[in-house]
C-alpha positions in Angstrom: -55.1 32.1 -84.1 -51.6 33.3 -83.0 -49.0 34.6 -85.6 -46.7 31.7 -85.3 -50.1 29.0 -85.9 -50.9 31.3 -88.9 -47.3 30.8 -90.1 -46.9 27.4 -89.7 -50.3 26.6 -91.8 -49.1 28.4 -94.4 -45.8 26.7 -94.7 -47.5 23.0 -94.2 -50.0 24.0 -97.2 -47.0 25.4 -99.1 -45.1 21.8 -98.8 -48.2 20.2 -99.5 -48.5 22.1 -102.8 -44.6 21.8 -103.4 -44.7 17.6 -103.1 -47.0 17.0 -105.7 -46.1 13.0 -105.4 -44.6 11.0 -102.4 -43.7 7.6 -104.2 -44.0 5.0 -105.3 -44.3 6.5 -109.1 -44.1 5.0 -112.3 -43.4 6.6 -115.6 -43.7 4.6 -119.0 -40.9 7.0 -121.1 -40.3 6.6 -125.0 -36.6 7.8 -126.0 -35.9 8.8 -129.6 -32.4 9.5 -131.2 -31.8 10.7 -134.7 -28.6 8.9 -135.7 -26.4 10.9 -138.4 -22.7 10.1 -139.9 -22.4 6.3 -141.2 -25.7 5.1 -139.8 -28.8 7.4 -140.6 -32.3 7.1 -139.1 -34.6 7.3 -136.2 -34.2 4.7 -132.8 -36.9 4.7 -130.3 -36.3 2.8 -126.9 -39.0 2.2 -124.5 -37.7 3.4 -120.9 -39.8 2.7 -117.1 -38.9 4.3 -114.4 -39.9 3.3 -111.3 -39.7 5.6 -108.2 -39.7 4.1 -104.6 -39.4 7.6 -102.8 -38.2 10.7 -104.1 -34.8 11.6 -102.4 -34.8 13.1 -98.9 -33.8 16.9 -99.1 -31.0 15.9 -96.8 -29.4 13.5 -98.9 -29.6 16.1 -102.2 -28.0 18.6 -99.8 -25.3 16.1 -99.4 -25.0 15.7 -102.7 -24.8 19.3 -104.1 -22.4 20.2 -101.2 -20.0 17.5 -102.7 -20.7 18.5 -105.9 -20.0 22.3 -104.8 -16.8 21.7 -102.7 -15.1 18.9 -104.3 -16.5 19.0 -108.0 -17.9 16.0 -109.9 -15.7 13.2 -108.1 -16.9 14.4 -105.1 -20.6 14.1 -106.2 -20.0 10.6 -107.5 -19.0 9.4 -104.2 -22.2 11.2 -102.8 -24.5 9.8 -105.0 -23.4 6.3 -105.0 -23.3 6.4 -101.2 -27.2 7.7 -101.4 -29.8 5.3 -100.9 -31.5 3.9 -104.1 -34.6 5.9 -104.9 -36.0 3.8 -107.7 -34.9 2.1 -110.8 -34.6 2.9 -114.7 -35.2 0.0 -117.0 -34.1 -0.1 -120.7 -33.9 -3.0 -122.9 -33.8 -5.2 -120.1 -31.1 -3.8 -118.2 -32.0 -2.1 -114.5 -30.3 1.0 -113.1 -30.1 2.6 -109.8 -31.8 6.3 -109.8 -29.9 7.9 -106.6 -31.4 11.4 -107.2 -34.8 11.9 -107.8 -36.1 15.5 -107.3 -39.7 17.0 -108.2 -40.1 20.5 -108.3 -43.8 21.7 -108.5 -44.9 24.4 -111.3 -47.7 26.3 -112.3 -48.4 23.8 -115.2 -47.8 20.7 -113.2 -44.1 19.5 -111.9 -40.0 19.1 -113.4 -38.8 16.0 -112.3 -35.0 14.9 -112.5 -33.5 11.5 -112.2 -29.9 10.5 -112.0 -28.3 7.0 -112.2 -25.2 5.9 -110.3 -23.7 4.7 -113.8 -24.1 5.6 -117.5 -27.3 3.9 -119.2 -25.8 3.4 -122.7 -23.9 5.1 -125.0 -25.0 5.5 -128.6 -22.3 4.9 -131.1 -19.7 4.4 -128.2 -17.8 1.6 -129.8 -17.9 3.1 -133.4 -14.4 3.8 -134.5 -13.7 7.7 -134.0 -16.6 8.0 -131.1 -16.0 10.7 -128.3 -14.3 9.3 -125.2 -17.0 8.1 -122.5 -14.5 8.7 -119.5 -15.5 10.7 -117.1 -19.5 10.6 -117.9 -20.6 8.3 -115.1 -23.9 9.2 -114.9 -27.3 9.3 -116.6 -29.7 12.7 -116.1 -33.2 12.2 -117.1 -35.2 15.4 -116.6 -39.3 15.2 -117.4 -41.6 18.7 -117.5 -45.1 17.2 -116.6 -48.4 18.7 -116.9 -50.9 18.3 -114.1 -52.6 14.9 -115.8 -49.2 13.3 -115.6 -48.5 13.6 -119.4 -45.2 15.4 -120.8 -41.4 15.4 -122.6 -38.5 15.8 -121.5 -34.5 14.9 -122.0 -32.2 12.5 -121.3 -28.5 12.2 -121.4 -27.4 8.7 -121.3 -24.0 9.4 -120.2 -23.6 12.7 -118.5 -21.4 14.5 -115.9 -23.4 17.0 -114.2 -22.8 20.8 -112.8 -24.2 22.6 -109.9 -27.4 24.9 -110.8 -30.7 24.4 -112.7 -34.1 24.1 -111.1 -33.6 20.9 -109.7 -30.0 21.4 -108.2 -27.9 19.7 -111.1 -27.0 20.6 -114.7 -26.2 18.3 -117.7 -22.8 18.2 -118.9 -23.5 15.7 -121.6 -21.5 13.0 -123.6 -23.9 12.8 -126.6 -23.9 15.3 -128.9 -27.6 15.8 -129.0 -29.8 14.5 -125.8 -32.3 11.7 -126.4 -35.9 13.5 -126.5 -38.5 11.8 -124.2 -42.2 11.2 -124.4 -43.5 10.3 -120.6 -46.4 9.4 -119.1 -46.7 8.9 -115.1 -49.0 5.6 -114.6 -51.2 5.7 -111.9 -50.4 3.7 -108.9 -52.8 1.1 -107.7 
């Protein structure tokens, strides 16, 4: 075996390990929020995330380059021009996911999804609520073990910044991100 062939086989094995799922894939997610102020208590919502395919590397590079060189407005243009990767459904409403990226970890994987519009605003219409202007996406991050179960967070109305393990970080609208529990549903 030549050195080139040996390196190529190692690269192929690493690529296979770092991409645990190619899609399609479905996640059943429960989101929980704790309300404060005038309305106190806990609210939960059932969310279904359907991934038809994970975003190709060239699409992710286009979006992160737009974020780096043109800021958040450039990222929004690139995000909305990217092909759909799947949908996020909550309370009968579907939102298009245009960023879907996963990174293999020692214990499972980290997955980030970004929608091309905010999902909802907790308390957005209440007097004195924060402005929602400029928070034009929703960002979900799941930390799954090898069995497909895990936890995560969701910024239902977010602005993103460069960085983080999957390429984007949250600049969150909500005072506290929603806490998530998630289960990857086996595909038939």
